[in-house]
Backbone as CSV, one residue per row, in Angstrom:
resi,resn,N_x,N_y,N_z,CA_x,CA_y,CA_z,C_x,C_y,C_z
1,MET,0.842,-1.194,0.000,0.000,0.000,0.000,0.883,1.251,0.000
2,LYS,0.652,2.145,-0.950,1.486,3.334,-1.068,1.127,4.364,-0.009
3,GLN,2.148,5.069,0.485,1.917,6.095,1.494,2.499,7.419,1.025
4,ILE,1.899,8.508,1.525,2.261,9.836,1.046,2.532,10.778,2.204
5,LEU,3.460,11.701,1.989,3.734,12.779,2.931,3.171,14.075,2.362
6,LEU,2.344,14.766,3.146,1.823,16.081,2.760,2.656,17.157,3.432
7,VAL,3.181,18.088,2.649,3.953,19.217,3.161,3.163,20.474,2.816
8,ASN,2.433,20.988,3.798,1.500,22.079,3.510,1.146,22.779,4.811
9,ASP,0.392,23.870,4.701,-0.017,24.582,5.895,-1.224,23.903,6.543
10,VAL,-1.353,24.113,7.850,-2.493,23.612,8.609,-3.310,24.821,9.057
11,VAL,-4.541,24.907,8.567,-5.404,26.060,8.844,-6.423,25.672,9.909
12,GLY,-6.507,26.475,10.957,-7.377,26.143,12.078,-8.848,26.297,11.769
13,TYR,-9.214,27.388,11.095,-10.625,27.663,10.815,-10.800,27.767,9.311
14,SER,-11.046,26.660,8.661,-11.341,26.550,7.222,-10.870,25.185,6.737
15,LYS,-11.648,24.583,5.866,-11.309,23.286,5.290,-10.472,23.505,4.033
16,VAL,-9.215,23.876,4.248,-8.294,24.123,3.141,-6.956,23.484,3.470
17,GLY,-6.062,23.444,2.484,-4.729,22.920,2.694,-4.749,21.475,3.166
18,MET,-3.881,21.171,4.104,-3.741,19.805,4.590,-5.031,19.284,5.224
19,VAL,-5.794,20.184,5.871,-7.033,19.782,6.536,-8.047,19.238,5.525
20,ALA,-8.053,19.769,4.319,-8.968,19.293,3.283,-8.472,18.006,2.632
21,MET,-7.154,17.853,2.532,-6.588,16.727,1.799,-6.566,15.423,2.599
22,LEU,-6.298,15.523,3.895,-6.127,14.322,4.720,-7.316,13.358,4.679
23,PRO,-8.552,13.822,4.886,-9.661,12.860,4.894,-9.905,12.211,3.544
24,ILE,-9.643,12.938,2.460,-9.860,12.383,1.114,-8.854,11.276,0.828
25,LEU,-7.580,11.551,1.059,-6.552,10.545,0.792,-6.729,9.324,1.688
26,SER,-7.097,9.555,2.940,-7.340,8.430,3.853,-8.519,7.592,3.363
27,TYR,-9.585,8.240,2.920,-10.761,7.532,2.423,-10.412,6.696,1.180
28,LEU,-9.494,7.206,0.361,-9.079,6.496,-0.847,-8.047,5.401,-0.549
29,GLY,-7.754,5.201,0.726,-6.895,4.091,1.125,-5.414,4.384,1.101
30,ILE,-5.039,5.677,1.130,-3.626,6.058,1.089,-3.177,6.473,2.485
31,PRO,-2.317,5.699,3.162,-1.772,6.145,4.450,-1.077,7.492,4.284
32,THR,-1.469,8.465,5.103,-1.056,9.848,4.889,-0.342,10.403,6.116
33,TYR,0.817,11.041,5.878,1.620,11.629,6.942,1.766,13.125,6.657
34,SER,2.215,13.884,7.654,2.175,15.339,7.492,3.437,16.025,7.992
35,LEU,3.804,17.093,7.294,4.886,17.992,7.694,4.360,19.414,7.487
36,PRO,3.850,20.051,8.529,3.250,21.383,8.362,4.288,22.461,8.068
37,THR,3.974,23.322,7.110,4.848,24.449,6.781,4.491,25.690,7.589
38,ALA,3.269,25.705,8.133,2.835,26.817,8.981,1.531,26.436,9.668
39,LEU,1.293,27.060,10.807,-0.015,26.986,11.450,-0.698,28.326,11.184
40,VAL,-1.876,28.267,10.557,-2.564,29.480,10.116,-3.927,29.536,10.797
41,SER,-4.257,30.686,11.325,-5.499,30.797,12.093,-6.736,30.578,11.240
42,ASN,-6.729,31.116,10.010,-7.895,31.063,9.115,-7.449,31.503,7.730
43,THR,-8.303,31.344,6.728,-7.945,31.786,5.388,-7.730,33.300,5.380
44,LEU,-6.809,33.738,4.529,-6.377,35.131,4.555,-7.447,36.102,4.088
45,ASP,-8.452,35.602,3.364,-9.499,36.482,2.858,-10.414,37.027,3.947
46,TYR,-10.296,36.529,5.166,-11.049,37.136,6.267,-10.486,38.511,6.630
47,GLY,-9.276,38.812,6.138,-8.686,40.130,6.371,-7.764,40.181,7.570
48,LYS,-8.070,39.451,8.619,-7.205,39.344,9.792,-6.825,37.882,9.971
49,PHE,-5.559,37.635,10.318,-5.096,36.263,10.469,-3.808,36.235,11.283
50,ASN,-3.477,35.065,11.777,-2.214,34.842,12.478,-1.523,33.635,11.856
51,ILE,-0.221,33.761,11.603,0.547,32.684,10.977,1.769,32.371,11.831
52,GLN,1.945,31.105,12.154,3.141,30.636,12.857,3.977,29.807,11.888
53,ASP,5.067,30.382,11.415,5.975,29.687,10.505,6.624,28.506,11.236
54,THR,6.737,27.358,10.580,7.285,26.154,11.231,8.632,25.723,10.632
55,THR,9.379,26.681,10.121,10.685,26.347,9.541,11.597,25.664,10.562
56,ASP,11.607,26.139,11.806,12.441,25.513,12.844,12.057,24.047,13.038
57,TYR,10.755,23.781,13.023,10.259,22.406,13.182,10.718,21.528,12.021
58,ILE,10.626,22.047,10.805,11.054,21.284,9.627,12.556,21.015,9.689
59,ARG,13.314,22.054,10.072,14.771,21.917,10.160,15.158,20.804,11.138
60,GLY,14.405,20.663,12.215,14.703,19.631,13.185,14.128,18.269,12.862
61,THR,13.031,18.244,12.144,12.330,16.992,11.870,12.983,16.158,10.774
62,LEU,13.385,16.786,9.681,13.904,16.025,8.545,15.137,15.177,8.901
63,PRO,16.103,15.686,9.679,17.235,14.826,10.071,16.802,13.626,10.922
64,VAL,15.801,13.825,11.767,15.303,12.715,12.592,14.692,11.637,11.703
65,TRP,13.889,12.049,10.733,13.270,11.084,9.814,14.320,10.329,9.011
66,LYS,15.358,11.040,8.585,16.436,10.370,7.837,17.144,9.337,8.704
67,GLU,17.414,9.708,9.962,18.092,8.798,10.882,17.245,7.560,11.159
68,LEU,15.938,7.745,11.219,15.023,6.629,11.485,14.711,5.815,10.224
69,GLY,15.151,6.326,9.077,14.941,5.602,7.828,13.541,5.703,7.272
70,PHE,12.807,6.738,7.645,11.457,6.903,7.113,11.524,7.232,5.618
71,SER,10.609,6.667,4.845,10.524,6.975,3.417,9.066,6.952,3.001
72,PHE,8.795,7.533,1.839,7.430,7.662,1.353,7.391,7.323,-0.135
73,ASP,6.263,6.790,-0.574,6.085,6.524,-2.001,5.852,7.809,-2.771
74,ALA,5.276,8.806,-2.098,4.993,10.085,-2.747,5.071,11.206,-1.717
75,ILE,5.386,12.399,-2.199,5.362,13.614,-1.386,4.584,14.657,-2.177
76,CYS,3.682,15.356,-1.505,2.974,16.469,-2.137,3.248,17.735,-1.352
77,THR,3.789,18.754,-2.014,4.095,20.012,-1.343,3.091,21.091,-1.744
78,GLY,2.853,22.004,-0.790,1.939,23.115,-1.032,2.603,24.438,-0.705
79,LEU,1.978,25.198,0.197,2.421,26.548,0.496,3.748,26.562,1.243
80,MET,4.671,27.430,0.798,5.971,27.624,1.445,6.039,29.039,2.019
81,PHE,6.694,29.186,3.184,6.648,30.468,3.883,7.998,31.155,4.046
82,SER,9.108,30.521,3.670,10.406,31.177,3.807,11.398,30.560,2.841
83,ASP,12.467,31.287,2.587,13.527,30.787,1.714,14.110,29.493,2.257
84,GLU,14.421,29.474,3.548,15.029,28.279,4.132,14.082,27.083,4.058
85,GLN,12.809,27.339,4.322,11.822,26.276,4.278,11.767,25.653,2.882
86,ALA,11.682,26.491,1.868,11.622,25.995,0.497,12.892,25.222,0.140
87,LYS,14.053,25.722,0.600,15.318,25.040,0.321,15.367,23.680,1.000
88,LEU,14.936,23.615,2.266,14.921,22.353,3.000,13.996,21.334,2.345
89,VAL,12.787,21.781,2.015,11.799,20.864,1.442,12.212,20.426,0.044
90,ALA,12.701,21.367,-0.770,13.136,21.013,-2.121,14.295,20.021,-2.066
91,GLY,15.232,20.246,-1.148,16.353,19.324,-1.011,15.903,17.938,-0.583
92,TYR,14.971,17.896,0.366,14.445,16.609,0.830,13.710,15.890,-0.296
93,CYS,12.909,16.634,-1.063,12.183,16.036,-2.196,13.154,15.500,-3.250
94,GLU,14.225,16.249,-3.488,15.218,15.815,-4.472,15.889,14.515,-4.006
95,GLU,16.232,14.429,-2.733,16.843,13.213,-2.180,15.888,12.027,-2.270
96,GLN,14.644,12.244,-1.851,13.650,11.179,-1.882,13.314,10.777,-3.316
97,GLY,13.249,11.776,-4.195,12.961,11.495,-5.600,14.017,10.610,-6.244
98,ALA,15.278,10.809,-5.846,16.369,9.989,-6.378,16.243,8.535,-5.936
99,GLN,15.461,8.294,-4.867,15.243,6.926,-4.383,13.917,6.344,-4.859
100,GLY,13.249,7.065,-5.770,12.028,6.528,-6.369,10.736,7.134,-5.888
101,THR,10.798,8.100,-4.965,9.588,8.755,-4.477,9.030,9.692,-5.553
102,THR,7.722,9.655,-5.778,7.068,10.551,-6.724,6.787,11.881,-6.039
103,ILE,7.181,12.978,-6.687,7.040,14.310,-6.102,5.929,15.074,-6.822
104,PHE,4.909,15.445,-6.048,3.817,16.280,-6.554,3.976,17.678,-5.959
105,VAL,3.835,18.707,-6.791,3.977,20.079,-6.308,2.750,20.897,-6.708
106,ASP,2.052,21.406,-5.700,0.959,22.346,-5.916,1.512,23.737,-5.616
107,PRO,1.853,24.513,-6.648,2.516,25.808,-6.429,1.514,26.899,-6.058
108,ILE,1.077,26.897,-4.822,0.003,27.786,-4.374,0.498,29.231,-4.339
109,LEU,-0.103,30.073,-5.175,0.321,31.468,-5.268,-0.844,32.445,-5.417
110,GLY,-1.834,32.095,-6.229,-2.908,33.045,-6.489,-3.981,32.464,-7.380
111,ASP,-4.907,33.314,-7.792,-6.004,32.894,-8.662,-6.700,34.156,-9.182
112,GLY,-7.486,33.988,-10.210,-8.253,35.116,-10.734,-7.402,36.251,-11.267
113,GLY,-6.178,35.939,-11.713,-5.319,36.957,-12.300,-4.434,37.712,-11.321
114,ARG,-4.445,37.320,-10.028,-3.619,38.020,-9.040,-3.105,37.055,-7.976
115,LEU,-2.088,37.502,-7.252,-1.567,36.711,-6.145,-2.533,36.775,-4.967
116,TYR,-2.536,35.722,-4.144,-3.345,35.723,-2.931,-2.830,36.789,-1.964
117,ASN,-3.700,37.191,-1.026,-3.294,38.122,0.027,-2.064,37.569,0.746
118,GLY,-1.042,38.404,0.882,0.162,37.994,1.595,1.228,37.367,0.722
119,MET,0.892,37.014,-0.518,1.879,36.432,-1.435,2.718,37.534,-2.086
120,THR,3.989,37.234,-2.343,4.899,38.210,-2.950,5.637,37.578,-4.130
121,GLU,6.337,38.425,-4.866,7.138,37.923,-5.985,8.230,36.974,-5.493
122,ARG,8.702,37.179,-4.257,9.712,36.271,-3.725,9.147,34.863,-3.578
123,GLN,7.887,34.764,-3.197,7.277,33.442,-3.078,7.075,32.785,-4.445
124,VAL,6.915,33.593,-5.478,6.880,33.041,-6.835,8.214,32.367,-7.140
125,GLU,9.306,33.026,-6.767,10.637,32.440,-6.982,10.803,31.150,-6.193
126,LEU,10.321,31.131,-4.947,10.422,29.930,-4.125,9.643,28.770,-4.757
127,MET,8.489,29.068,-5.323,7.688,28.024,-5.945,8.353,27.486,-7.211
128,ARG,9.077,28.321,-7.913,9.827,27.820,-9.077,10.843,26.767,-8.635
129,ASP,11.466,26.987,-7.482,12.419,26.002,-6.959,11.724,24.678,-6.648
130,MET,10.486,24.742,-6.169,9.740,23.518,-5.885,9.328,22.821,-7.175
131,VAL,8.839,23.585,-8.153,8.413,23.005,-9.432,9.575,22.295,-10.120
132,ARG,10.763,22.808,-9.920,11.960,22.240,-10.556,12.153,20.769,-10.196
133,VAL,11.730,20.341,-8.985,11.980,18.964,-8.545,10.744,18.070,-8.704
134,ALA,9.695,18.567,-9.369,8.417,17.847,-9.416,8.346,16.815,-10.533
135,ASP,7.746,15.662,-10.205,7.329,14.729,-11.252,6.038,15.227,-11.896
136,LEU,5.181,15.846,-11.087,3.935,16.438,-11.583,3.643,17.698,-10.790
137,THR,3.385,18.794,-11.501,2.941,20.025,-10.866,1.592,20.410,-11.450
138,PHE,0.756,21.076,-10.640,-0.594,21.402,-11.118,-1.022,22.800,-10.683
139,PRO,-0.394,23.828,-11.264,-0.824,25.203,-10.992,-2.152,25.503,-11.674
140,ASN,-2.884,26.489,-11.134,-3.990,27.012,-11.918,-3.424,27.969,-12.973
141,TYR,-4.292,28.521,-13.809,-3.808,29.349,-14.917,-3.029,30.562,-14.420
142,THR,-3.535,31.240,-13.395,-2.852,32.411,-12.850,-1.454,32.038,-12.356
143,GLU,-1.355,30.955,-11.605,-0.066,30.515,-11.067,0.892,30.122,-12.178
144,ALA,0.374,29.462,-13.219,1.219,29.073,-14.355,1.834,30.301,-15.017
145,CYS,1.048,31.365,-15.129,1.559,32.597,-15.751,2.608,33.265,-14.875
146,TYR,2.371,33.323,-13.568,3.366,33.920,-12.666,4.665,33.109,-12.672
147,LEU,4.548,31.804,-12.676,5.740,30.955,-12.638,6.588,31.098,-13.893
148,THR,5.952,31.372,-15.011,6.663,31.419,-16.295,6.859,32.827,-16.836
149,GLY,6.372,33.829,-16.103,6.500,35.203,-16.583,5.675,35.477,-17.817
150,THR,4.541,34.797,-17.934,3.666,34.939,-19.096,2.545,35.931,-18.805
151,PRO,2.252,36.879,-19.710,1.132,37.808,-19.490,-0.180,37.046,-19.295
152,ILE,-0.963,37.483,-18.332,-2.233,36.823,-18.012,-3.328,37.353,-18.924
153,LYS,-4.063,36.443,-19.542,-5.197,36.791,-20.405,-6.455,36.152,-19.822
154,MET,-7.139,36.896,-18.953,-8.302,36.336,-18.283,-9.447,36.060,-19.253
155,GLU,-9.405,36.685,-20.419,-10.448,36.422,-21.410,-10.280,35.062,-22.085
156,GLY,-9.092,34.463,-21.929,-8.861,33.132,-22.471,-7.684,33.070,-23.428
157,ILE,-7.227,31.858,-23.690,-6.105,31.633,-24.586,-6.448,30.523,-25.573
158,THR,-5.646,30.400,-26.610,-5.859,29.364,-27.620,-5.186,28.063,-27.174
159,TRP,-5.492,26.977,-27.875,-4.847,25.700,-27.563,-3.346,25.776,-27.828
160,ASP,-2.945,26.485,-28.894,-1.517,26.643,-29.175,-0.819,27.399,-28.043
161,GLU,-1.472,28.448,-27.514,-0.892,29.194,-26.401,-0.841,28.336,-25.137
162,THR,-1.820,27.469,-24.973,-1.845,26.570,-23.817,-0.669,25.601,-23.869
163,ARG,-0.441,25.025,-25.032,0.687,24.098,-25.185,2.011,24.815,-24.922
164,GLU,2.124,26.049,-25.373,3.336,26.825,-25.132,3.527,27.063,-23.632
165,LEU,2.425,27.340,-22.915,2.507,27.555,-21.476,2.898,26.262,-20.756
166,LEU,2.352,25.139,-21.186,2.749,23.847,-20.623,4.247,23.603,-20.824
167,ASP,4.741,23.921,-22.008,6.161,23.724,-22.296,7.050,24.651,-21.452
168,LYS,6.578,25.877,-21.205,7.347,26.792,-20.356,7.463,26.245,-18.934
169,LEU,6.381,25.665,-18.439,6.427,25.061,-17.106,7.379,23.875,-17.086
170,ARG,7.345,23.057,-18.127,8.244,21.905,-18.201,9.701,22.349,-18.264
171,SER,9.950,23.499,-18.872,11.335,23.981,-18.996,11.919,24.361,-17.633
172,ILE,11.067,24.588,-16.627,11.567,24.865,-15.270,12.241,23.625,-14.702
173,GLY,11.745,22.439,-15.101,12.376,21.201,-14.644,11.430,20.069,-14.323
174,CYS,10.131,20.348,-14.212,9.172,19.288,-13.882,8.958,18.363,-15.089
175,LYS,8.377,17.196,-14.819,8.180,16.202,-15.869,6.796,16.318,-16.509
176,SER,5.756,16.113,-15.708,4.383,16.240,-16.201,3.743,17.480,-15.595
177,VAL,2.730,18.026,-16.306,2.115,19.284,-15.899,0.609,19.245,-16.128
178,LEU,-0.129,19.833,-15.189,-1.524,20.180,-15.406,-1.677,21.675,-15.183
179,ILE,-2.536,22.324,-15.958,-2.930,23.707,-15.686,-4.438,23.701,-15.497
180,THR,-4.867,24.068,-14.304,-6.296,24.075,-14.005,-6.882,25.463,-14.244
181,SER,-8.187,25.529,-14.308,-8.909,26.809,-14.419,-8.500,27.614,-15.646
182,CYS,-8.295,26.930,-16.758,-7.992,27.599,-18.021,-9.286,27.921,-18.778
183,LYS,-9.211,28.914,-19.645,-10.250,29.098,-20.652,-9.561,28.947,-21.994
184,ILE,-9.805,27.810,-22.659,-9.109,27.472,-23.898,-10.098,27.517,-25.054
185,ASP,-9.830,28.399,-26.018,-10.728,28.560,-27.170,-12.174,28.718,-26.721
186,GLY,-12.367,29.502,-25.644,-13.708,29.827,-25.175,-14.339,28.836,-24.218
187,GLN,-13.638,27.724,-23.900,-14.197,26.692,-23.029,-13.370,26.549,-21.753
188,ASN,-14.050,26.424,-20.604,-13.339,26.147,-19.353,-12.739,24.749,-19.424
189,ALA,-11.463,24.635,-19.048,-10.787,23.344,-19.217,-9.599,23.216,-18.277
190,VAL,-9.184,21.976,-18.090,-7.903,21.650,-17.470,-7.023,21.087,-18.578
191,ALA,-5.813,21.626,-18.699,-4.893,21.187,-19.753,-3.731,20.440,-19.137
192,GLY,-3.165,19.494,-19.882,-2.071,18.722,-19.322,-1.075,18.216,-20.338
193,TYR,0.083,17.849,-19.813,1.099,17.132,-20.584,1.583,15.975,-19.719
194,ASN,1.540,14.770,-20.278,1.962,13.567,-19.561,3.288,13.086,-20.126
195,HIS,4.332,13.153,-19.321,5.649,12.769,-19.826,5.760,11.259,-20.059
196,MET,4.831,10.481,-19.480,4.877,9.029,-19.649,4.590,8.618,-21.092
197,ASP,3.712,9.372,-21.775,3.402,9.050,-23.171,3.626,10.231,-24.116
198,SER,4.208,11.328,-23.576,4.518,12.536,-24.366,3.278,13.106,-25.050
199,GLN,2.136,13.038,-24.368,0.880,13.499,-24.943,0.360,14.740,-24.227
200,TYR,-0.147,15.696,-25.025,-0.882,16.841,-24.505,-2.371,16.492,-24.510
201,PHE,-3.121,17.088,-23.576,-4.563,16.869,-23.569,-5.251,18.022,-22.852
202,HIS,-6.543,18.188,-23.097,-7.338,19.118,-22.303,-8.739,18.562,-22.133
203,LEU,-9.307,18.813,-20.949,-10.604,18.281,-20.567,-11.499,19.446,-20.144
204,GLU,-12.656,19.554,-20.748,-13.558,20.672,-20.480,-14.425,20.409,-19.251
205,TYR,-14.884,21.492,-18.630,-15.763,21.358,-17.469,-16.749,22.523,-17.427
206,HIS,-17.843,22.319,-16.693,-18.838,23.368,-16.473,-18.513,24.059,-15.156
207,GLU,-18.454,25.381,-15.178,-18.086,26.145,-13.986,-19.323,26.574,-13.200
208,ILE,-19.301,26.324,-11.894,-20.342,26.829,-11.002,-19.875,28.171,-10.455
209,PRO,-20.652,29.247,-10.650,-20.220,30.580,-10.201,-19.958,30.625,-8.701
210,GLY,-18.951,31.420,-8.320,-18.626,31.580,-6.907,-17.237,31.074,-6.585
211,LEU,-16.626,31.662,-5.551,-15.285,31.269,-5.123,-15.378,30.431,-3.868
212,PHE,-15.020,29.159,-3.971,-15.014,28.254,-2.826,-13.569,27.954,-2.455
213,HIS,-13.185,28.309,-1.233,-11.823,28.024,-0.793,-11.631,26.519,-0.587
214,GLY,-10.429,26.051,-0.917,-10.079,24.655,-0.691,-10.377,23.720,-1.837
215,THR,-11.008,24.207,-2.903,-11.340,23.302,-4.016,-10.087,22.823,-4.742
216,GLY,-9.038,23.666,-4.763,-7.781,23.221,-5.353,-7.153,22.098,-4.568
217,ASP,-7.284,22.154,-3.243,-6.749,21.096,-2.386,-7.550,19.806,-2.555
218,ILE,-8.856,19.941,-2.708,-9.700,18.764,-2.971,-9.308,18.126,-4.295
219,PHE,-9.142,18.967,-5.314,-8.714,18.471,-6.626,-7.395,17.712,-6.495
220,SER,-6.428,18.298,-5.794,-5.110,17.675,-5.643,-5.208,16.319,-4.961
221,ALA,-5.987,16.256,-3.882,-6.088,15.012,-3.117,-6.729,13.904,-3.932
222,VAL,-7.812,14.218,-4.631,-8.491,13.205,-5.453,-7.577,12.761,-6.596
223,LEU,-6.955,13.728,-7.252,-6.021,13.427,-8.343,-4.921,12.486,-7.878
224,ILE,-4.250,12.834,-6.792,-3.122,12.050,-6.300,-3.574,10.672,-5.824
225,GLY,-4.702,10.628,-5.137,-5.209,9.345,-4.666,-5.418,8.362,-5.794
226,HIS,-6.001,8.827,-6.887,-6.259,7.941,-8.022,-4.969,7.604,-8.771
227,LEU,-4.046,8.546,-8.849,-2.750,8.245,-9.469,-2.008,7.170,-8.682
228,LEU,-1.997,7.304,-7.357,-1.294,6.327,-6.526,-1.992,4.969,-6.542
229,ASN,-3.265,4.959,-6.886,-3.992,3.692,-7.015,-3.909,3.109,-8.426
230,GLY,-3.012,3.692,-9.260,-2.681,3.083,-10.544,-3.409,3.602,-11.757
231,GLU,-4.211,4.670,-11.625,-4.929,5.193,-12.781,-4.058,6.163,-13.567
232,SER,-4.404,6.405,-14.818,-3.624,7.288,-15.681,-3.824,8.748,-15.283
233,LEU,-2.926,9.619,-15.741,-3.032,11.041,-15.433,-4.323,11.622,-15.992
234,ARG,-4.647,11.296,-17.223,-5.864,11.848,-17.835,-7.117,11.382,-17.082
235,THR,-7.201,10.092,-16.777,-8.366,9.552,-16.077,-8.470,10.131,-14.672
236,SER,-7.350,10.224,-13.971,-7.344,10.773,-12.612,-7.752,12.247,-12.616
237,THR,-7.316,12.973,-13.634,-7.686,14.387,-13.758,-9.185,14.541,-13.952
238,ARG,-9.757,13.737,-14.828,-11.201,13.792,-15.078,-11.983,13.468,-13.799
239,THR,-11.532,12.463,-13.075,-12.200,12.086,-11.829,-12.132,13.217,-10.810
240,ALA,-10.966,13.851,-10.687,-10.808,14.961,-9.742,-11.697,16.136,-10.124
241,MET,-11.761,16.451,-11.411,-12.617,17.547,-11.876,-14.078,17.280,-11.543
242,ASP,-14.544,16.082,-11.834,-15.950,15.742,-11.599,-16.281,15.730,-10.106
243,THR,-15.328,15.270,-9.287,-15.549,15.239,-7.844,-15.675,16.646,-7.279
244,VAL,-14.786,17.541,-7.700,-14.850,18.934,-7.247,-16.181,19.559,-7.647
245,PHE,-16.628,19.297,-8.865,-17.919,19.837,-9.325,-19.052,19.369,-8.414
246,ARG,-19.075,18.082,-8.098,-20.160,17.542,-7.270,-20.136,18.130,-5.861
247,MET,-18.943,18.318,-5.303,-18.849,18.885,-3.959,-19.291,20.350,-3.945
248,ILE,-18.856,21.116,-4.942,-19.283,22.517,-5.024,-20.797,22.599,-5.205
249,ASP,-21.319,21.750,-6.062,-22.756,21.768,-6.335,-23.561,21.475,-5.064
250,ARG,-23.069,20.578,-4.243,-23.782,20.236,-2.998,-23.800,21.414,-2.036
251,TYR,-22.728,22.204,-1.992,-22.625,23.285,-1.014,-22.549,24.674,-1.670
252,ARG,-23.107,24.808,-2.860,-23.027,26.070,-3.601,-23.741,27.215,-2.894
253,ASP,-24.722,26.913,-2.050,-25.511,27.960,-1.391,-25.057,28.253,0.036
254,THR,-23.929,27.729,0.450,-23.440,27.991,1.805,-23.120,29.475,1.981
255,ASP,-23.326,30.002,3.179,-23.170,31.440,3.409,-21.710,31.880,3.433
256,ASP,-20.863,31.156,4.148,-19.461,31.549,4.319,-18.559,30.633,3.502
257,LYS,-18.286,31.026,2.259,-17.472,30.188,1.367,-15.999,30.209,1.745
258,ASN,-15.584,31.174,2.590,-14.196,31.212,3.046,-13.842,29.994,3.897
259,ARG,-14.845,29.372,4.499,-14.589,28.200,5.343,-14.317,26.952,4.521
260,GLY,-14.570,27.019,3.212,-14.359,25.857,2.367,-15.517,24.881,2.441
261,ILE,-15.337,23.761,1.778,-16.374,22.731,1.711,-16.166,21.727,2.838
262,PRO,-17.217,21.352,3.566,-17.072,20.360,4.641,-16.780,18.975,4.069
263,VAL,-15.507,18.702,3.863,-15.063,17.525,3.135,-15.599,16.238,3.739
264,GLU,-15.614,16.153,5.069,-16.033,14.912,5.719,-17.471,14.533,5.375
265,LYS,-18.272,15.543,5.026,-19.666,15.275,4.647,-19.824,14.956,3.163
266,CYS,-18.705,14.946,2.437,-18.738,14.722,0.985,-18.001,13.468,0.544
267,LEU,-17.547,12.666,1.498,-16.751,11.504,1.132,-17.553,10.504,0.303
268,ASP,-18.878,10.551,0.401,-19.711,9.670,-0.419,-19.665,10.042,-1.886
269,LEU,-19.128,11.231,-2.207,-19.040,11.695,-3.596,-17.742,11.257,-4.272
270,LEU,-16.843,10.681,-3.513,-15.547,10.278,-4.086,-15.690,9.033,-4.968
């Protein structure tokens, strides 16, 4: 049975980040372990928040795990909060990757054409370092543009421009790529390149209006769970897209979307 390490922030009030991913991966039968990059009081869109950076904890934990001989079949990284943290995690991923561990990188930076509250250009640089060591990275369209220095076209891009953007991401160093939340030739889609068969693809979806926090984390968890259970990248992507749609549809009328989707009440949709 394959096991995974999640390297991401832990948010106290909101079903996002590691809190959203853990129940999904566990439900899909993947033993899941955690290395928090920060303790965050709540999602930043509430306007007020408290963040406790855990770089000291990471610095002390990784040598202990190495001494104990801990290893993982996969590692998924998310939000990074400091230069040292990104360097430590990237180095650990590179070491583990050389021993056969699959590295997934969710380069969390922004959405809707802008960086998230609190994100800076320096964090864009840190995420490039993480993408460099990835077997698979899955930025949304905004993040893909920031990572590659590509002008953002919120009105949409062509399939040729999408392929060029995928290639720019691959040139950073990652092997396979997904770009979520694209508008390609007028259609909402997720685009991808699979290095296993050297194929490009895109899958269309229907968008439910509204911003739900944590849906990217849900997508990541479902995607990774199905990949680790032996399904193809294209099939796993389609499953993750459909699952996110069903969860949003169930809770589309919730009052406080900043809290995210109550994942534990949606496990029947997986």
